[in-house]
C-alpha positions as CSV (number, residue, x, y, z in Angstrom):
1,M,-0.3,-2.7,-11.6
2,T,-3.2,-2.9,-9.2
3,M,-2.8,-3.1,-5.4
4,E,-4.3,-6.6,-5.6
5,Q,-1.4,-7.7,-7.9
6,W,1.6,-6.2,-6.1
7,W,0.4,-6.8,-2.5
8,P,1.1,-10.5,-2.5
9,R,4.5,-9.9,-4.0
10,L,5.6,-7.9,-0.9
11,K,7.8,-9.6,1.7
12,P,5.6,-10.7,4.6
13,S,7.4,-8.2,6.9
14,A,6.5,-5.4,4.5
15,R,2.8,-6.4,4.5
16,E,2.9,-6.7,8.3
17,W,4.4,-3.2,8.6
18,L,1.8,-1.7,6.3
19,I,-1.0,-3.3,8.3
20,A,0.5,-2.2,11.6
21,N,1.1,1.4,10.4
22,N,-2.0,1.7,8.1
23,G,-2.8,5.4,7.4
24,D,0.7,6.6,8.4
25,A,3.3,8.0,6.1
26,V,5.1,5.2,4.2
27,P,8.9,5.6,4.6
28,A,11.2,5.5,1.6
29,E,12.4,2.0,2.2
30,M,8.8,0.7,2.2
31,V,8.1,2.7,-1.0
32,T,11.1,0.9,-2.5
33,E,9.5,-2.5,-1.5
34,I,6.2,-1.5,-3.1
35,T,8.0,-0.4,-6.3
36,N,10.1,-3.6,-6.4
37,A,6.8,-5.6,-6.1
38,G,5.4,-3.7,-9.1
39,G,3.5,-0.8,-7.5
40,D,3.9,2.6,-9.2
41,V,3.6,5.2,-6.4
42,A,4.1,8.0,-9.0
43,G,1.1,6.9,-11.1
44,D,-2.6,7.7,-10.8
45,A,-3.8,4.3,-9.6
46,W,-6.7,4.3,-7.1
47,W,-4.4,3.4,-4.2
48,V,-2.0,6.3,-4.7
49,G,-2.5,9.1,-2.3
50,Q,-0.3,12.1,-1.6
51,S,3.4,12.4,-1.4
52,G,5.1,15.1,0.7
53,P,8.1,15.9,2.9
54,S,7.0,13.3,5.5
55,G,6.6,10.5,2.9
56,F,4.1,8.7,0.7
57,Y,0.5,8.2,1.8
58,F,-2.0,5.7,0.5
59,S,-5.4,7.0,-0.6
60,D,-8.3,6.7,1.8
61,E,-9.7,3.8,-0.3
62,A,-6.3,2.0,0.0
63,V,-6.3,2.5,3.8
64,D,-9.7,0.9,3.9
65,W,-8.5,-2.0,1.6
66,I,-5.5,-2.7,3.9
67,E,-7.8,-2.6,6.9
68,A,-10.1,-5.2,5.2
69,V,-7.1,-7.4,4.5
70,A,-5.9,-7.0,8.1
71,N,-9.4,-8.2,9.3
72,G,-9.1,-11.3,7.1
73,E,-11.6,-10.0,4.6
74,T,-11.2,-10.2,0.8
75,P,-11.7,-6.7,-0.6
76,E,-13.6,-6.3,-3.9
77,P,-11.2,-6.1,-6.9
78,R,-10.7,-2.6,-8.2
């Protein structure tokens, strides 16, 4: 599922957290929110970055996408 599809399915508090912490490691409970909304963080989608001991990271493109949403813009569909 694309980011454009699962993003609106997140709880507003989850979207707010992702915007406020854009570019930071995404903690396990937030990854669970994304997965429950339909996002597959283990897949090879354009928005999936790296995972490591400190958590999951969005790709640089996804960080830019979230920033655009935070600025009230409508990012181009991917």
